[in-house]
N, C-alpha and C positions, 0 to 999 in steps of 0.2 A: 156515345156516352164517354165522359171524361174519366180518365184513370185516376185512382186515388193518389194523393201526394206521396204516400209511402212507396208506391210502386215506382214513381219517378226517382225517388231517393235511392231505392235498391238498384234501379237501372244504372244510375250514375256511379254507384259504388262498384257494381260489376264491371262497368267500362273502365273505371280507374284501376281496378285490380288486373284487368286484362292488359292494360297499357303500361303498368308499373315497370315490368322488366325492360320494355323498350325505352321508356323515359330514363330509367336508371342507366341503361347502356349509353344513352345519348350524351351524358356528361362524364362518363367514366374516365377518359384520359386527362381531362382538364387539370385535376389536382396534381398530376405528375409534371405539369409544365412550370412548376416552381424551380425546375432544373436541378433538383436535389437527388433525383433518382439516377439510375444508370440504364444503359441500353438493354442489358440482359433482363433486368426486373421489368422494365417497361414492355418490351416485346413479349416476354414469357407470360406476363399477366394477361395480355390480350389473347395469346394463343390458348392458355388454360381456360379462359372464359369463353373460348370458341367464337371470338369476335373477329379474328383474322385467321387466314390460312396458315398452317404450321410451316410451310416451306415458302421461301421467298419466290416471288413471281419474276423478279429481276435482280441481278447483281451488277452494280456499276463497276467499271474498271478499278475505281478507288476502294472497292469492297463494301460500299454502302449497299445494304440489302433493302429491297422494297417488298412489302407484304400486302396482299390484297385483303380488304375486309370480306368476311364471309357474306355470301349473297343473302340479302334480306336482313342483315344485322342492324342496319340503321345507325351505325356507329357515327358519332359526331364529336367535334372538338370546338369548343367555344360557340356552339350553335350551328356550325357549318358541317355539311356532310364530308366524311373522310373518303378521299379518293385512294390513298395509299398510306401505309405506315412504314417509316424508314428507320434504320438503325444499323450501327456497327460498333463492335467492341473488340479490340485486338485480343488474340489468343482465347476467344470464346467460341466453342463449337456450335453455338446456336446460329452463328453467322458464317456464310460462305465467303471465300476470298475471290476477289475479282482478278482479272488478268493483268492489271497494272500495279502501280505502287499504292498500297493501302494508306488511308489517311492516318495522320498522327492523332493520338487520342481517341475519343469515342464521341458518337453522335446518336441522337434519337429524336424522333418527331413524327409529324404527319404532313401529308399534302391534302389540303381541303379544297372543295369547290367553292370559290368565292374570290372577289377582288381583294388585292393586298391592303388597300386603304381600310376597307370594312373589317377585315380580319385583324389588322394592326390595332384598330380602335377597341375591338372586343378583348384582345390579348392585354392591352394596356389597362382597360377597365378591370380586368381580373388581377392586376398587379403581378402578372407573370414576367419572368425573366427570359422568356423564350425569344428567339430571333425570328422575325417575320420577313420572308423574301418572296417576291413574285416569281412564279415558275412559268406560267403562261398568262400574260397580262389580261386582267379582267376575268379570268377563268379559274386558274389554279394558283394556290399560294402555299408555300411551305411554312410550317411552324416548327422550329428546331431548337433543341437544347444541345449545345456544342461545348465539349470540354477540351478542345484543341488549344 
């Protein structure tokens, strides 16, 4: 026996409500790639929302900190899954210092799973001022706001 149309509508509404937080999370960082934010605001907002781990998983010698997305967060940027969130701001206790010379200025961004060409197209379509660079060809790409 077929279910009434009202049941189907209610099922879709329930599914949409269940997925809403995940979908909202999926686009969360995109608006900050107008590069008008700063590393502290960018990273701390993701930590506060519990989308990334509060402690960096890696600190480069130039003091750029890498933070892992929380397992199961589904965090995305420009539609691509985020592999790591990166940032550094001089004289900010949120960031650890590396064992080499720190970068001049500040930087924040993400490393996504996706080829640079595809990522660059999406970033340009969004009219973002972010810099796009291949990290591992065809696999990982960095999207960065750099104030150096």
